[in-house]
C-alpha positions as CSV (number, residue, x, y, z in Angstrom):
1,M,-22.0,-53.1,-128.3
2,V,-21.8,-49.3,-128.3
3,T,-19.6,-49.0,-131.4
4,P,-21.9,-50.7,-133.9
5,A,-24.9,-48.7,-132.5
6,T,-23.0,-45.5,-132.9
7,T,-22.1,-46.3,-136.4
8,S,-25.6,-47.1,-137.4
9,M,-27.0,-44.1,-135.6
10,T,-24.8,-41.7,-137.5
11,M,-25.4,-43.4,-140.9
12,P,-28.3,-41.1,-142.0
13,G,-26.1,-38.1,-141.6
14,R,-23.1,-39.6,-143.4
15,Q,-25.3,-41.0,-146.3
16,A,-27.4,-37.8,-146.7
17,W,-24.9,-36.0,-148.9
18,T,-24.7,-39.0,-151.3
19,G,-28.4,-39.5,-151.4
20,R,-29.2,-35.8,-151.9
21,A,-26.6,-35.5,-154.6
22,G,-28.0,-38.5,-156.5
23,S,-31.6,-37.1,-156.1
24,F,-30.5,-33.7,-157.3
25,L,-28.8,-35.1,-160.5
26,R,-31.9,-37.1,-161.3
27,Y,-34.1,-34.0,-160.7
28,V,-31.9,-31.9,-163.0
29,R,-32.3,-34.4,-165.9
30,R,-36.1,-34.2,-165.7
31,N,-36.5,-30.5,-164.9
32,P,-36.1,-28.2,-167.9
33,L,-36.6,-25.1,-165.9
34,L,-33.5,-25.7,-163.9
35,A,-31.5,-26.6,-167.0
36,V,-32.6,-23.5,-168.8
37,G,-31.9,-21.2,-165.9
38,G,-28.5,-22.9,-165.3
39,I,-27.5,-22.6,-168.9
40,I,-28.4,-18.9,-169.1
41,F,-26.6,-18.1,-165.8
42,L,-23.5,-20.0,-166.8
43,A,-23.5,-18.2,-170.2
44,L,-23.6,-14.8,-168.3
45,V,-20.8,-16.0,-166.1
46,L,-18.8,-17.0,-169.1
47,F,-19.5,-13.8,-170.9
48,S,-18.4,-11.7,-167.9
49,T,-15.2,-13.7,-167.3
50,A,-14.0,-14.9,-170.7
51,G,-15.0,-11.7,-172.4
52,S,-12.0,-9.9,-170.9
53,L,-9.8,-12.2,-173.1
54,F,-11.2,-10.6,-176.3
55,V,-12.1,-7.0,-175.1
56,D,-10.0,-4.4,-173.3
57,T,-11.6,-4.3,-169.9
58,V,-8.9,-2.1,-168.3
59,K,-9.6,1.2,-170.1
60,A,-12.5,0.6,-172.5
61,P,-15.2,0.5,-169.7
62,Y,-14.3,4.0,-168.4
63,P,-14.9,7.5,-169.8
64,L,-13.0,8.9,-172.8
65,A,-11.9,5.5,-174.0
66,A,-13.8,5.8,-177.3
67,P,-15.8,8.4,-179.4
68,A,-19.0,9.3,-177.6
69,S,-22.5,8.1,-178.6
70,L,-21.7,5.8,-181.4
71,A,-24.3,3.3,-182.6
72,P,-23.3,-0.4,-182.7
73,S,-20.8,-1.1,-185.4
74,W,-18.1,-3.6,-186.3
75,D,-15.6,-1.7,-184.2
76,Y,-18.0,-1.2,-181.3
77,P,-20.5,-4.1,-181.4
78,F,-22.6,-2.7,-178.4
79,G,-21.9,1.0,-179.3
80,T,-20.5,3.6,-177.0
81,D,-22.2,5.9,-174.4
82,A,-22.2,9.7,-174.0
83,Q,-19.1,9.4,-171.8
84,G,-17.1,7.6,-174.5
85,R,-17.2,4.2,-172.9
86,D,-17.2,1.0,-175.0
87,M,-20.6,-0.6,-174.0
88,L,-19.4,-4.1,-174.8
89,A,-16.6,-3.7,-172.2
90,V,-19.0,-2.0,-169.8
91,M,-21.4,-5.0,-170.1
92,I,-18.6,-7.5,-169.5
93,V,-17.2,-5.7,-166.5
94,G,-20.6,-4.6,-165.2
95,T,-22.1,-8.1,-165.3
96,R,-19.1,-9.5,-163.4
97,L,-19.2,-6.7,-160.8
98,S,-23.0,-7.0,-160.3
99,L,-22.6,-10.8,-159.9
100,K,-19.8,-10.2,-157.4
101,I,-21.9,-7.9,-155.3
102,G,-24.8,-10.4,-155.3
103,L,-22.7,-13.4,-154.6
104,L,-20.8,-11.7,-151.8
105,A,-23.9,-10.2,-150.1
106,G,-25.9,-13.4,-150.6
107,S,-23.1,-15.6,-149.2
108,I,-22.7,-13.4,-146.1
109,G,-26.4,-13.1,-145.5
110,L,-27.0,-16.8,-145.8
111,A,-23.9,-17.7,-143.7
112,V,-25.2,-15.5,-140.8
113,G,-28.7,-16.9,-141.3
114,I,-27.4,-20.5,-141.1
115,V,-25.5,-19.9,-137.9
116,L,-28.3,-18.0,-136.1
117,G,-31.1,-20.3,-137.4
118,L,-29.3,-23.5,-136.3
119,I,-28.4,-22.1,-132.9
120,S,-31.9,-20.7,-132.3
121,A,-33.8,-23.9,-133.2
122,F,-31.4,-26.5,-131.9
123,Y,-30.7,-25.0,-128.5
124,G,-34.0,-23.2,-127.9
125,G,-34.6,-21.5,-124.6
126,W,-33.6,-17.9,-124.1
127,I,-31.2,-18.1,-127.0
128,D,-34.1,-18.9,-129.3
129,S,-36.2,-16.1,-127.8
130,A,-33.5,-13.5,-128.2
131,I,-32.7,-14.4,-131.8
132,R,-36.4,-14.5,-132.8
133,W,-36.9,-11.1,-131.2
134,I,-34.0,-9.6,-133.2
135,V,-35.3,-11.2,-136.4
136,D,-38.8,-9.9,-135.8
137,V,-37.4,-6.4,-135.2
138,M,-35.4,-6.6,-138.4
139,F,-38.5,-7.4,-140.4
140,T,-40.3,-4.3,-139.1
141,I,-37.4,-2.1,-140.4
142,P,-37.8,-0.6,-143.9
143,S,-34.5,-2.1,-145.0
144,F,-34.2,-0.5,-148.4
145,L,-34.8,3.0,-146.9
146,V,-32.2,2.3,-144.2
147,M,-29.7,1.1,-146.9
148,V,-30.4,4.3,-148.8
149,V,-29.5,6.4,-145.8
150,I,-26.4,4.4,-145.0
151,A,-25.2,4.5,-148.7
152,S,-25.9,8.2,-148.8
153,L,-23.8,8.8,-145.7
154,L,-21.0,6.6,-146.9
155,Q,-21.2,7.5,-150.6
156,Q,-17.6,8.7,-150.9
157,Y,-16.4,5.4,-149.4
158,I,-18.7,3.1,-151.4
159,S,-16.9,0.3,-153.3
160,I,-18.0,-3.0,-154.7
161,E,-17.2,-4.7,-151.4
162,N,-18.8,-2.0,-149.2
163,M,-22.0,-2.2,-151.3
164,A,-22.1,-5.9,-150.7
165,F,-21.6,-5.5,-146.9
166,I,-24.4,-2.9,-146.8
167,L,-26.8,-5.4,-148.6
168,A,-25.6,-8.3,-146.4
169,A,-26.4,-6.4,-143.2
170,F,-30.1,-6.8,-144.1
171,A,-30.0,-10.1,-146.0
172,W,-29.9,-12.5,-143.0
173,P,-33.3,-12.3,-141.2
174,G,-35.1,-14.2,-144.0
175,P,-32.6,-17.1,-144.1
176,T,-32.5,-17.2,-140.3
177,R,-36.3,-17.6,-140.0
178,G,-36.5,-20.2,-142.7
179,I,-33.6,-22.3,-141.4
180,R,-35.0,-22.1,-137.9
181,A,-38.3,-23.5,-139.1
182,Q,-36.5,-26.4,-140.9
183,V,-34.4,-27.3,-138.0
184,L,-37.4,-27.3,-135.6
185,S,-39.0,-29.9,-137.9
186,L,-35.8,-32.0,-138.0
187,R,-34.6,-31.9,-134.4
188,E,-37.3,-34.2,-133.1
189,R,-36.7,-36.8,-135.8
190,Q,-35.6,-40.2,-134.7
191,F,-32.1,-40.0,-136.2
192,I,-31.4,-36.8,-134.2
193,Q,-32.6,-38.4,-131.0
194,M,-30.5,-41.5,-131.7
195,A,-27.5,-39.3,-132.3
196,R,-28.0,-37.6,-128.9
197,L,-28.2,-41.0,-127.2
198,S,-25.0,-42.1,-128.9
199,G,-23.2,-39.3,-127.1
200,M,-22.8,-36.9,-130.0
201,R,-22.6,-33.3,-128.9
202,G,-24.6,-30.3,-130.2
203,P,-22.0,-29.0,-132.8
204,E,-21.3,-32.5,-134.0
205,I,-25.0,-33.2,-134.5
206,I,-25.4,-29.9,-136.4
207,I,-22.5,-30.6,-138.7
208,R,-23.0,-34.3,-139.3
209,E,-26.7,-34.7,-139.1
210,L,-28.6,-31.5,-139.7
211,L,-26.6,-29.7,-142.4
212,P,-26.6,-32.7,-144.8
213,N,-30.4,-32.8,-144.5
214,L,-30.7,-29.0,-145.0
215,A,-28.6,-29.0,-148.1
216,P,-31.5,-28.6,-150.6
217,F,-33.1,-25.8,-148.6
218,L,-29.7,-24.0,-148.1
219,L,-29.0,-24.1,-151.9
220,A,-32.5,-22.7,-152.6
221,G,-32.0,-20.1,-149.9
222,F,-28.7,-19.0,-151.4
223,V,-30.3,-18.4,-154.8
224,G,-33.0,-16.5,-153.1
225,A,-30.5,-14.4,-151.2
226,L,-28.6,-13.8,-154.5
227,I,-31.8,-12.5,-156.2
228,G,-32.5,-10.2,-153.2
229,A,-28.9,-8.8,-153.3
230,V,-29.0,-8.2,-157.1
231,Y,-32.3,-6.3,-156.7
232,G,-31.0,-4.3,-153.8
233,A,-27.8,-3.3,-155.6
234,L,-29.7,-2.3,-158.7
235,G,-32.1,-0.2,-156.6
236,L,-29.3,1.7,-154.8
237,E,-27.3,2.2,-157.9
238,L,-30.2,3.5,-159.9
239,L,-30.3,6.3,-157.2
240,G,-26.6,7.0,-157.9
241,L,-25.6,5.5,-154.5
242,G,-23.1,2.9,-155.9
243,S,-19.5,3.3,-156.7
244,Q,-19.4,6.2,-159.1
245,R,-16.4,4.9,-161.1
246,E,-17.2,1.2,-161.4
247,P,-19.4,0.3,-164.4
248,T,-21.9,-2.0,-162.7
249,L,-25.2,-2.7,-164.4
250,G,-27.0,-0.4,-162.0
251,M,-24.6,2.5,-162.4
252,T,-24.9,2.1,-166.2
253,F,-28.7,2.8,-165.8
254,F,-27.9,5.8,-163.5
255,W,-25.6,7.4,-166.1
256,M,-28.1,6.6,-168.9
257,Q,-30.8,8.5,-167.0
258,K,-28.4,11.4,-166.2
259,Y,-27.5,11.8,-169.9
260,S,-31.0,11.3,-171.2
261,A,-30.3,8.3,-173.3
262,L,-34.0,7.7,-173.9
263,L,-34.7,11.3,-175.2
264,R,-31.6,11.2,-177.3
265,N,-32.6,7.8,-178.8
266,L,-29.4,6.1,-177.7
267,W,-31.3,2.8,-177.6
268,W,-28.2,0.6,-177.3
269,W,-27.2,2.4,-174.0
270,W,-30.4,1.3,-172.3
271,G,-31.6,-1.7,-174.4
272,I,-28.5,-3.9,-174.0
273,P,-28.2,-3.5,-170.2
274,I,-32.0,-4.2,-169.8
275,A,-31.6,-7.4,-171.9
276,I,-28.7,-8.6,-169.7
277,I,-30.5,-7.8,-166.5
278,I,-33.7,-9.6,-167.7
279,L,-31.6,-12.7,-168.6
280,L,-29.9,-12.6,-165.2
281,I,-33.1,-12.2,-163.2
282,L,-34.9,-14.8,-165.3
283,S,-32.1,-17.3,-164.9
284,L,-32.0,-16.9,-161.1
285,Y,-35.8,-17.2,-160.9
286,F,-35.8,-20.3,-163.0
287,I,-33.2,-21.8,-160.8
288,S,-34.9,-20.7,-157.6
289,F,-38.3,-22.1,-158.6
290,A,-36.7,-25.5,-159.5
291,L,-34.7,-25.7,-156.3
292,D,-37.7,-24.8,-154.2
293,E,-39.5,-27.7,-155.8
294,W,-36.6,-30.0,-155.2
295,A,-36.2,-28.9,-151.5
296,N,-39.9,-29.3,-150.8
297,P,-40.9,-33.0,-151.2
298,R,-44.6,-32.2,-151.1
299,S,-44.4,-30.1,-154.3
300,R,-41.9,-32.3,-156.1
301,R,-43.2,-34.2,-159.1
302,S,-43.1,-37.9,-158.9
303,A,-40.3,-39.6,-160.7
């Protein structure tokens, strides 16, 4: 008598992944915003990865690799900057490095937020109170100013990975609060109560029942964390607090300001990076808006 009940009790959790995947695929087909954002983002990923097959990305993105301050031409399609760097190679490597920072920082921040949010909401009590207090304190801290101080103190040690860790250190409070709110609404649902009655323990309920139902929200949260990390990295690098050698998109702007590209009318030095950043931010916002709509049934359009 117990075995069939147990099987039926855990069915919502096991079927959630399949149901959510089918719902997502149907949603993609009828949501042009998600399709456009996804295509732009994938194009940038392809540009930053496959581009190294056609352009020298070992020496060309670094100083003295080409004649300085050349306008776009057949030999240098994106021109060169005042340091003698091939701007096409800089954009290929810079886009890849900026995406790496964002993906790493966003992943770490979301992972910490998932763990803390799940534990806080599911177990409650003093654990919930402690985590909520820490999150509330983190929200009162001017995170960007603190990151500026940390990056300034550690500037000689800043690398792509260290930059991502600095950003991730302040990326988890938002996901923690959002995931906690979602779990609070789910933990009293009937299928969770039935899972408890069937003898499932807390970690098993979290993995088999809660996480599948949180999948849309987690995906939307990851894109949001990625946007925040990209913004944070650009802000720090515009101040010259990134890796001085690596040609990220933010550091490209820093060197452009330092060498007065605007005053010298080197439009390709600032115009092309701005275009790529706009495409990147727009693609992420399109994806984020569409995923938020998918994750929130109240705002989702009827099929």
